[in-house]
C-alpha positions, 0 to 999 in steps of 0.5 A: 500499500505504502508502495502505490502512495509513493507512485501516487505521489510520483505520477503527481509530481512528474505532471507537475513538471510540465506545469513550471516551464513558463518562460520569464525573466529570472528572478531572485527570490525564495521558493514559496513552492513546496512538494506538498503544494505540487501534489495539492494541485495534481490530486484530481489528476491521479485517476488519469494518471494511473490509467489514462482515459478521460481527464476529470475536470477538476484536474485540469483547474489543478493544472492551470493554478499550479501553472499559475502559482508557479510563477517565479524561477525559484517555485518553478525550479523548487518544484521541478526538484521535487519532481526529479526526485519522484520520477525515479518510481514513474512506470513508462506507462505513466510518464506517457500519461504525464507527458499528454496531460498538459495539452490535454489541460491546454497547456503548452510546455517547451520541453519533454517530460522525462526524469532526466530534464535539466529544469535549469535549463528550462525553468 
């Protein structure tokens, strides 16, 4: 059961990576974003991340809200660090679902979703 929970968190965190690449000028600020914050925005996405299918509307709301909340470079990089840590336990199928989520919610990202994404290059 604990292993399932870890994988669910990993799925949610990986998807958040896709949402944190909004390009903006570098800013010097403390990160307010935490791994818990990222997960809370994406918790309604877990059914889609487990099995695909139709993305629940509340999931897309969370995707858009996370994208808006990660407004500083520091926040995006902190969230990305959480995602990279969690991504190691995500299955190839889970990565496939995660990679389609931003587009299905109308959010465009400039990089592939991958555990090897260099967050400093994109965020």
